[in-house]
C-alpha positions as CSV (number, residue, x, y, z in Angstrom):
1,M,98.3,42.3,34.8
2,N,101.8,43.6,35.7
3,T,102.4,45.7,32.5
4,D,104.8,48.4,33.6
5,S,103.5,50.8,30.9
6,D,99.9,50.7,32.2
7,D,98.8,53.7,34.2
8,G,95.4,52.2,34.7
9,L,93.9,52.1,38.2
10,I,93.4,48.6,39.7
11,L,91.2,48.0,42.7
12,G,91.4,44.8,44.8
13,I,88.6,43.9,47.2
14,D,88.3,41.2,49.9
15,E,86.5,40.6,53.1
16,A,87.2,39.5,56.7
17,G,84.7,38.0,59.1
18,R,82.1,36.6,56.7
19,G,81.7,33.3,58.5
20,S,82.1,34.7,62.0
21,V,79.3,34.3,64.5
22,L,80.1,37.5,66.3
23,G,81.7,40.9,65.5
24,P,81.6,42.8,62.2
25,L,82.0,41.9,58.6
26,V,84.7,44.1,57.1
27,I,85.1,44.7,53.4
28,G,88.5,46.1,52.3
29,G,89.4,47.9,49.1
30,V,92.9,48.9,47.9
31,L,93.6,51.0,44.8
32,M,96.8,51.8,43.0
33,K,98.2,52.2,39.5
34,R,98.7,48.9,37.8
35,K,102.3,49.6,37.0
36,K,103.1,49.9,40.7
37,L,101.8,46.5,41.7
38,K,105.4,45.2,42.1
39,F,105.8,47.4,45.1
40,L,103.2,45.3,47.0
41,D,105.4,42.2,46.6
42,R,108.4,44.3,47.8
43,I,106.7,45.2,51.1
44,G,105.7,41.6,51.9
45,V,102.1,41.5,50.7
46,K,100.6,38.0,50.6
47,D,97.3,36.3,51.5
48,S,96.5,37.6,55.0
49,K,95.9,34.1,56.3
50,K,99.6,33.4,55.7
51,L,100.7,36.3,57.9
52,S,100.8,36.5,61.6
53,S,98.7,39.1,63.3
54,K,101.8,41.2,64.1
55,K,103.1,40.9,60.5
56,R,99.7,41.8,59.1
57,T,99.7,45.0,61.1
58,V,103.2,46.0,59.9
59,V,102.4,45.2,56.2
60,A,99.0,47.0,56.5
61,R,100.8,50.2,57.5
62,K,103.1,49.9,54.5
63,I,100.1,49.3,52.2
64,K,98.4,52.4,53.4
65,K,101.5,54.5,52.6
66,I,101.6,53.5,48.9
67,T,97.9,53.0,48.0
68,E,94.4,54.5,48.4
69,F,92.2,52.3,50.6
70,K,88.8,52.1,52.1
71,T,87.0,49.8,54.5
72,V,83.3,49.2,55.0
73,I,82.5,47.8,58.5
74,I,79.1,46.1,58.9
75,S,78.2,45.4,62.5
76,A,76.6,42.2,63.8
77,Q,73.5,44.2,64.6
78,K,73.3,45.6,61.0
79,I,73.9,42.1,59.6
80,D,71.0,40.8,61.6
81,E,68.7,43.7,60.7
82,L,69.4,43.2,57.0
83,R,69.0,39.5,57.1
84,N,65.7,39.8,59.0
85,N,64.5,42.1,56.3
86,G,65.3,39.4,53.6
87,T,68.8,40.5,52.5
88,N,71.1,37.5,52.3
89,L,74.8,37.7,53.2
90,N,76.0,37.7,49.6
91,K,73.8,40.7,48.9
92,I,75.0,42.5,52.0
93,E,78.6,42.0,51.0
94,T,78.1,42.8,47.3
95,N,76.5,46.1,48.2
96,A,79.5,47.0,50.3
97,M,81.8,46.1,47.5
98,I,79.8,48.2,45.0
99,E,80.1,51.2,47.4
100,I,83.9,50.8,47.3
101,I,83.9,50.4,43.5
102,Q,81.8,53.5,43.0
103,E,84.0,55.6,45.2
104,F,87.3,54.6,43.4
105,N,86.0,54.1,39.8
106,P,88.9,51.8,38.7
107,D,89.9,50.6,35.3
108,L,90.2,47.0,36.6
109,C,88.5,45.6,39.6
110,C,89.7,42.3,41.1
111,I,87.6,40.5,43.8
112,D,87.9,37.4,45.8
113,C,84.6,35.8,44.6
114,I,82.0,35.3,47.4
115,D,79.5,33.4,45.2
116,V,79.8,29.7,44.4
117,N,79.0,30.8,40.8
118,E,81.9,32.9,39.6
119,T,80.1,34.0,36.4
120,R,77.0,35.1,38.2
121,F,79.0,37.2,40.6
122,H,81.1,38.6,37.8
123,N,78.0,39.8,36.0
124,K,76.7,41.5,39.0
125,I,79.9,43.5,39.5
126,Q,80.2,44.2,35.8
127,E,76.8,45.9,35.9
128,V,78.2,48.6,38.2
129,N,80.5,49.9,35.4
130,H,80.4,48.3,31.9
131,K,83.7,50.1,31.0
132,M,85.6,48.5,33.9
133,E,87.4,45.3,33.5
134,V,86.3,42.7,36.1
135,I,88.1,39.7,37.5
136,T,86.2,37.6,40.1
137,E,87.8,34.4,41.2
138,H,87.7,32.1,44.1
139,K,91.0,32.4,46.1
140,A,91.9,35.6,44.3
141,D,93.6,36.7,47.5
142,E,96.2,33.9,46.8
143,T,96.6,34.8,43.1
144,Y,96.5,38.6,42.8
145,N,98.7,40.8,45.1
146,I,96.2,43.6,45.0
147,V,93.5,41.3,46.5
148,S,96.0,40.1,49.0
149,A,96.6,43.7,50.0
150,A,92.8,44.2,50.4
151,S,92.6,41.0,52.4
152,I,95.3,42.4,54.8
153,I,93.5,45.7,55.2
154,A,90.2,44.0,55.9
155,K,91.7,41.5,58.4
156,T,93.7,44.2,60.2
157,E,90.6,46.3,60.6
158,R,88.5,43.4,61.9
159,D,91.3,42.6,64.4
160,K,91.0,46.1,65.7
161,E,87.3,45.8,66.1
162,L,87.7,42.4,67.9
163,A,90.2,44.0,70.2
164,K,87.5,46.6,71.2
165,I,85.0,43.8,71.7
166,R,87.4,41.9,74.0
167,A,88.0,45.0,76.0
168,E,84.3,45.3,76.6
169,Y,83.1,41.8,76.8
170,G,86.1,39.7,77.8
171,S,87.4,36.6,76.1
172,V,85.2,35.8,73.1
173,G,87.7,33.7,71.1
174,S,88.2,34.4,67.4
175,G,84.4,34.8,66.7
176,Y,84.2,31.8,64.4
177,P,81.9,28.8,65.1
178,S,84.9,26.4,64.7
179,D,86.5,28.0,67.8
180,R,85.7,26.3,71.0
181,Y,86.4,29.4,73.0
182,T,83.8,31.3,71.0
183,I,81.3,28.5,71.5
184,E,82.0,28.5,75.3
185,Y,81.4,32.2,75.3
186,L,78.1,31.9,73.5
187,K,77.0,29.1,75.9
188,S,77.9,31.3,78.9
189,L,75.4,34.0,77.8
190,N,72.4,31.7,78.5
191,G,70.5,33.1,75.6
192,D,71.0,36.7,76.6
193,F,73.1,37.8,73.6
194,P,74.8,41.3,73.4
195,P,74.7,43.3,70.1
196,I,78.1,41.9,69.1
197,V,76.5,38.5,68.4
198,R,74.9,37.7,65.1
199,K,71.6,36.3,66.3
200,T,70.4,35.2,62.9
201,W,73.2,32.6,62.7
202,N,72.2,29.0,63.1
203,T,75.1,28.5,65.6
204,V,73.5,31.1,67.9
205,K,69.9,29.8,67.5
206,K,71.0,26.5,69.0
207,F,71.8,28.3,72.3
208,E,68.5,30.3,72.5
């Protein structure tokens, strides 16, 4: 994958906020020539979960200077609307990924797999463009630096969205069900949930 003579375009895709009970789901895509992948390592790209928020912000700025990038932001309201109409989370996320692929039209697309079945997900992505090489693996953000870069772009964008939410709604925690501050915030609403909350989540339904 790091062949210096290869001018092909490689696209990495990852998400942030999939399991969150509030705030948006963000899909990030990063595109660059395959032969330039080494520059991602040089600017400190690694799995976003291994970087502090401050470090992610710094690295994200550097990524944006040397790549093409795109984010798709799906609000909590939109997620609820789609799920209530029978679209599951995997389909919502896959559609956003396809939107990014179609915009960039890469030679190789590398994605952190969102389906328990890697082959099934691979085949769905391959249908978008049969000439495109496709890699879909679990924990691809730890294995491929182009996916790590997408992970950083997605997480940084979601952090910005959460900052806006906190400015309007106060302390909401990280947004994840495992966070006691988020659970305390949900409890405090007494069933009157604002649009930032994913009302179709089982975590929320317990507080209705």
